[in-house]
C-alpha positions as CSV (number, residue, x, y, z in Angstrom):
1,M,-20.5,-33.1,6.8
2,I,-21.9,-36.3,6.8
3,G,-25.8,-37.3,7.2
4,A,-26.5,-33.7,6.7
5,E,-29.6,-33.0,4.3
6,P,-28.5,-30.4,1.3
7,A,-30.1,-26.8,2.4
8,P,-33.7,-27.1,0.2
9,S,-33.5,-24.8,-3.0
10,P,-36.1,-22.0,-3.5
11,M,-39.0,-23.0,-5.2
12,P,-40.1,-21.4,-8.4
13,I,-43.2,-19.0,-8.3
14,R,-46.1,-20.2,-8.9
15,W,-49.7,-19.6,-8.0
16,Y,-51.9,-21.7,-6.4
17,G,-55.5,-21.9,-7.2
18,P,-57.8,-21.0,-9.7
19,A,-57.1,-17.9,-11.8
20,D,-59.1,-15.5,-11.3
21,P,-58.6,-12.0,-13.6
22,N,-60.0,-9.9,-10.4
23,D,-58.0,-11.4,-7.9
24,P,-55.8,-8.2,-7.1
25,T,-53.0,-10.9,-6.2
26,Y,-53.4,-12.7,-9.4
27,R,-53.3,-9.1,-11.6
28,H,-49.9,-8.3,-9.7
29,F,-48.6,-12.1,-10.3
30,D,-49.0,-11.2,-14.1
31,R,-47.5,-8.1,-13.7
32,I,-44.6,-9.5,-12.5
33,V,-44.0,-12.3,-15.3
34,N,-44.4,-9.9,-18.0
35,L,-42.0,-7.6,-16.4
36,T,-39.8,-10.6,-16.0
37,L,-40.1,-11.9,-19.9
38,H,-39.9,-8.1,-21.0
39,A,-36.6,-7.8,-18.9
40,A,-35.3,-10.9,-20.0
41,L,-35.9,-10.1,-24.1
42,F,-34.5,-6.8,-22.9
43,A,-31.4,-8.8,-21.8
44,A,-31.1,-10.9,-24.8
45,I,-31.9,-9.0,-27.7
46,N,-30.2,-5.8,-26.7
47,S,-26.8,-7.9,-25.8
48,G,-27.3,-10.0,-29.2
49,L,-27.0,-6.5,-31.0
50,W,-24.4,-5.5,-28.9
51,V,-21.7,-8.4,-29.6
52,I,-23.2,-8.6,-33.4
53,Q,-22.0,-4.6,-33.5
54,G,-18.8,-5.3,-32.0
55,I,-18.3,-8.5,-34.7
56,R,-19.1,-6.0,-37.0
57,H,-19.6,-2.4,-37.9
58,P,-20.4,0.0,-35.6
59,W,-24.5,1.1,-35.2
60,D,-25.0,4.4,-34.7
61,H,-27.9,4.5,-33.3
62,L,-27.2,1.4,-30.8
63,N,-26.9,3.3,-28.2
64,R,-30.1,5.6,-28.4
65,L,-32.2,2.0,-28.9
66,T,-30.2,0.8,-25.6
67,L,-31.2,3.7,-23.6
68,A,-34.9,4.2,-24.6
69,W,-35.6,0.4,-24.1
70,A,-33.8,0.7,-20.9
71,L,-36.2,3.9,-20.1
72,L,-39.4,1.3,-21.1
73,L,-38.4,-1.2,-18.9
74,V,-37.5,1.3,-16.1
75,I,-40.7,3.0,-16.6
76,H,-42.8,-0.9,-16.7
77,G,-41.3,-1.6,-13.6
78,S,-42.8,1.3,-11.7
79,V,-46.2,0.3,-13.3
80,V,-45.8,-3.2,-11.8
81,L,-44.5,-1.4,-8.2
82,L,-47.6,1.5,-8.4
83,L,-50.0,-1.0,-9.4
84,R,-49.0,-3.4,-6.7
85,P,-51.9,-4.5,-4.1
86,R,-51.6,-2.8,-1.2
87,P,-52.3,-4.9,2.5
88,D,-55.7,-4.9,3.7
89,S,-56.2,-1.8,6.3
90,P,-57.3,-2.8,10.0
91,S,-61.2,-2.4,10.4
92,A,-62.3,0.8,12.5
93,S,-64.6,-1.1,14.3
């Protein structure tokens, strides 16, 4: 449509304000960033190992390595979800 503005692209996640390690929201954000980096490293390294295995000879322990790392990634994700800050409960006044 002519003259229509394009939809805004989603903004990257940013932390606005001073970095306070005592703030539960900041700590949760830090855990999410760490989980994202963990997942990216898992995807990059693991897919690279599978490609190398396909080009060269089979590596018998790659299945176990992949499953163990995926299990650690799931545990990491569970910890992030379990430690997320809860919304403040309404005060009984």
